[in-house]
C-alpha positions in Angstrom: -56.9 42.9 80.1 -55.6 45.2 77.5 -56.3 45.3 73.9 -54.7 46.6 71.2 -55.5 50.5 70.3 -56.5 51.1 66.8 -57.5 54.1 64.9 -61.2 54.1 64.7 -63.1 54.1 61.5 -59.7 53.1 59.8 -58.7 56.3 58.3 -55.1 56.3 58.3 -52.9 58.7 56.8 -51.3 57.4 53.6 -47.8 58.9 54.0 -45.3 58.8 51.2 -42.1 57.2 51.2 -39.3 58.9 53.5 -36.6 60.6 51.2 -33.7 60.4 53.8 -33.1 58.9 57.1 -31.5 60.8 60.0 -27.9 59.9 60.3 -24.9 61.3 62.2 -23.1 63.7 60.4 -18.9 63.8 60.2 -18.0 66.0 62.6 -14.7 66.8 64.9 -14.7 68.3 68.3 -14.1 72.4 68.2 -11.2 72.4 70.6 -8.4 71.1 68.3 -9.8 73.2 65.5 -9.7 76.3 68.0 -6.0 75.5 68.5 -5.3 75.5 64.7 -6.9 78.7 64.1 -4.6 80.1 66.6 -1.6 78.8 65.1 -2.8 80.1 61.5 -3.8 83.4 62.9 0.2 83.8 64.2 1.3 82.6 61.0 -0.6 85.1 59.0 0.4 88.1 61.4 4.2 87.0 61.1 3.8 86.6 57.1 2.2 90.3 57.0 4.6 91.6 59.4 8.0 89.8 57.6 6.5 91.3 54.3 7.0 94.8 55.9 11.0 93.8 57.1 11.7 92.3 53.6 11.1 94.1 50.4 12.5 91.7 48.1 10.3 89.1 49.3 7.3 91.3 50.2 5.2 90.0 47.4 5.3 86.2 48.4 4.8 86.9 51.7 1.8 89.0 51.4 0.1 86.1 49.3 1.0 83.6 51.9 -0.7 85.7 54.5 -3.6 86.3 52.2 -4.2 82.6 51.9 -3.9 82.1 55.8 -6.4 84.7 56.0 -8.9 82.8 53.7 -7.9 79.5 55.4 -8.6 81.4 58.8 -12.0 82.8 57.5 -12.9 79.0 55.8 -12.0 77.3 59.5 -13.9 79.8 61.4 -17.0 79.1 59.5 -17.0 75.4 60.1 -17.4 75.8 64.0 -21.2 75.0 65.2 -22.0 75.4 68.9 -24.5 72.9 69.7 -26.5 73.2 72.7 -28.5 70.9 74.5 -32.1 70.0 73.3 -31.1 71.2 69.6 -29.8 69.3 66.8 -28.4 70.7 63.7 -29.1 69.3 60.3 -26.3 69.7 58.0 -26.3 70.0 54.2 -23.6 70.0 51.4 -24.7 71.9 48.1 -28.3 71.1 48.7 -27.6 67.4 50.0 -28.5 66.0 53.3 -25.0 65.4 55.1 -26.0 64.2 58.7 -27.4 65.5 62.1 -25.2 66.7 65.1 -26.5 65.7 68.2 -23.6 65.6 70.5 -23.6 69.2 72.7 -20.8 71.2 72.5 -18.6 73.1 70.0 -18.0 71.0 66.9 -16.4 71.4 63.7 -17.8 70.6 60.1 -17.4 71.2 56.7 -17.0 74.7 56.2 -18.8 74.5 52.8 -22.0 73.1 54.6 -25.2 75.0 55.8 -26.6 74.0 59.4 -30.3 74.2 60.1 -31.2 74.1 63.9 -34.0 71.9 65.0 -35.4 71.6 68.4 -35.5 68.1 70.0 -36.9 69.4 73.2 -40.3 68.0 74.5 -43.2 70.6 73.5 -46.8 71.2 74.5 -49.3 71.9 71.7 -52.8 72.9 73.0 -55.1 72.9 70.3 -57.9 75.5 69.9 -61.4 74.8 71.1 -63.2 73.4 68.4 -67.2 73.0 68.0 -67.6 69.4 66.6 -70.9 67.3 66.1 -70.4 64.0 68.1 -71.6 60.6 66.6 -75.2 61.4 68.0 -75.1 65.1 66.0 -75.0 66.8 69.2 -72.6 70.0 68.9 -69.9 69.5 71.5 -66.9 71.4 72.2 -63.6 70.0 72.7 -59.9 70.8 73.1 -56.7 68.7 73.5 -53.2 68.9 74.7 -50.6 67.0 72.7 -46.9 66.5 74.1 -44.5 65.6 71.3 -41.1 65.5 70.4 -38.7 65.4 67.3 -37.4 62.2 66.7 -36.2 62.1 63.2 -34.7 65.7 62.3 -34.1 64.3 58.5 -38.1 63.8 58.5 -38.9 67.0 59.8 -37.0 69.3 57.6 -37.1 67.3 54.5 -40.4 65.7 54.5 -43.1 68.3 55.6 -42.9 72.1 55.1 -42.9 73.8 58.5 -43.2 70.6 60.9 -44.3 72.6 64.1 -47.7 73.8 61.7 -47.8 70.7 60.6 -48.2 68.9 63.9 -50.7 71.6 65.0 -52.7 71.4 62.0 -52.5 67.4 62.2 -53.4 67.3 65.8 -56.5 69.2 65.3 -57.7 67.4 62.4 -57.2 64.2 64.4 -59.3 65.7 67.8 -62.2 66.6 65.2 -62.2 63.0 64.1 -62.3 61.5 67.2 -65.0 63.7 68.6 -66.9 63.0 65.8 -66.4 59.4 66.0 -67.9 58.5 69.6 -70.9 59.9 71.4 -70.5 62.6 74.1 -72.6 60.2 76.6 -73.2 56.5 76.3 -76.6 57.2 77.9 -76.5 53.4 79.8 -75.3 51.4 77.0 -71.8 49.5 76.6 -70.4 51.6 73.8 -67.6 54.1 74.1 -68.2 57.4 75.0 -65.7 60.9 75.4 -67.1 61.6 78.9 -67.3 58.2 80.1 -64.0 56.4 78.8 -61.5 59.4 78.6 -58.6 57.2 79.1 -59.6 54.7 75.9 -60.4 58.0 73.8 -57.1 59.4 74.5 -55.2 56.1 73.9 -56.9 56.2 70.5 -56.3 59.8 69.7 -52.8 59.4 70.2 -52.7 56.2 67.9 -54.3 58.3 65.3 -52.2 61.3 66.0 -48.9 59.0 65.8 -49.9 57.7 62.6 -50.9 61.1 61.1 -47.3 62.8 62.3 -45.1 59.6 61.6 -44.1 61.4 58.2 -42.8 64.4 59.8 -40.3 62.2 62.2 -42.4 63.5 65.0 -43.2 61.2 68.1 -46.6 62.0 70.2 -45.7 61.2 73.7 -49.0 62.0 75.4 -52.4 63.2 74.6 -55.0 64.5 77.0 -58.6 66.2 76.5 -58.6 69.7 78.2 -62.0 70.5 77.5 -65.2 68.8 76.7 -68.7 70.1 77.2 -71.9 70.2 75.1 -71.8 73.6 73.2 -74.0 76.4 74.5 -77.2 76.1 72.5 -77.9 72.7 74.0 -75.9 72.6 77.2 -79.2 73.6 79.1 -81.6 70.9 77.4 -78.7 68.1 78.0 -78.4 69.2 81.5 -82.2 69.0 82.0 -82.0 65.2 80.4 -79.1 64.2 82.9 -81.0 65.4 85.6 -84.0 63.5 84.8 -81.9 60.5 84.0 -80.6 60.9 87.4 -83.8 61.2 89.0 -85.1 58.0 87.4 -82.0 55.9 88.3 -82.6 57.2 92.1 -86.3 56.4 91.8 -85.5 53.1 90.6 -83.0 52.2 93.5 -85.7 53.6 96.0 -88.4 51.0 94.4 -85.9 48.2 94.6 -85.0 48.9 97.9 -88.7 49.4 99.1 -89.9 46.3 97.6 -87.0 44.3 99.4 -88.2 45.9 102.7 -91.9 44.7 102.2 -91.0 41.1 101.2 -88.6 41.1 104.3 -91.4 42.3 106.5 -94.0 39.7 105.4 -91.5 36.9 105.3 -90.7 37.6 108.9 -94.3 38.0 109.9 -95.0 34.5 108.4 -92.0 33.0 109.8 -92.8 34.4 113.4 -96.7 33.9 113.3 -97.2 37.5 114.8 -100.4 37.8 112.3 -102.1 35.6 109.9 -102.8 37.7 106.9 -105.1 36.7 103.6 -104.1 37.6 100.1 -106.5 40.8 100.3 -104.6 41.9 103.5 -101.5 41.3 102.2 -102.1 43.2 99.2 -103.3 46.3 101.3 -100.2 46.3 103.6 -97.8 46.2 100.4 -99.6 49.1 99.2 -99.4 51.1 102.2 -95.8 50.1 103.0 -94.8 51.1 99.2 -96.6 54.6 99.7 -94.8 55.0 103.0 -91.2 53.8 102.0 -91.5 55.6 98.3 -93.3 58.8 99.0 -91.1 61.9 98.9 -92.7 63.7 101.6 -93.4 62.6 105.2 -96.9 60.6 105.5 -99.1 61.0 108.6 -99.7 58.0 110.9 -103.1 56.5 111.1 -104.1 54.4 114.3 -106.6 51.9 113.7 -108.6 51.5 116.8 -111.2 49.1 115.4 -110.6 45.2 114.3 -108.4 44.0 111.8 -111.5 44.1 109.2 -112.9 47.5 109.9 
């Protein structure tokens, strides 16, 4: 049964309202404008050449050539090459003009500025952090975050350097998750970092998504890449885990031995092999438990007397 993932301890980022939303910029394909540049360039060359041939109209032809040269520069400045995996945020006199996502050679208002923003999927590996878990034990933890820019306007105008913003928020989310849960559940039903990796990564993704939403970033996946006790307590915790494993193994052995003794007594009673009083049953149970639960091989003793000697 699936449950809705919530951010632990109810600490969510109170992001301010976003000033702009991404929208498509007004642009035209660059090929027709390339043809226009060729026409303007030819006209400019012709104008300057005619100025040298007709002295009477030289001044007018020079002005025509200068105007065509300025137009040529302005038209050339409007070209923008958009490669796959990148978008260009267009702003006009400091105001958001729109975003170009269509790959290819595009042409926009030559007075605008274009800011390239990568929309490719990126990997971010957080630095190894030493954090105290919910039980106060120092642990070392690191994670990989797979993310992508979803809203280019938010990425440029809502935060300062969105890549650093994502890196800092990722490390903050990892530290917060690590301090919210114990490293080991120790036999309880509580969530733990070691035994509930899938649930922990889901909650990490949910918290990080909430933290970086203001930057127009989409968190695709998060995974813990390192999780261990800090070196100063690693040996002590290893001995504790080994002791817990030994206790669990001995418990299983005792449960099996008790079942075997119960079965032996039941079969002896059902088949009438021998009749034992309560004292002899207790002695038999004691001997069988010693044999079955002993860590070393037991020595066989043959009783050559009677049952009661």
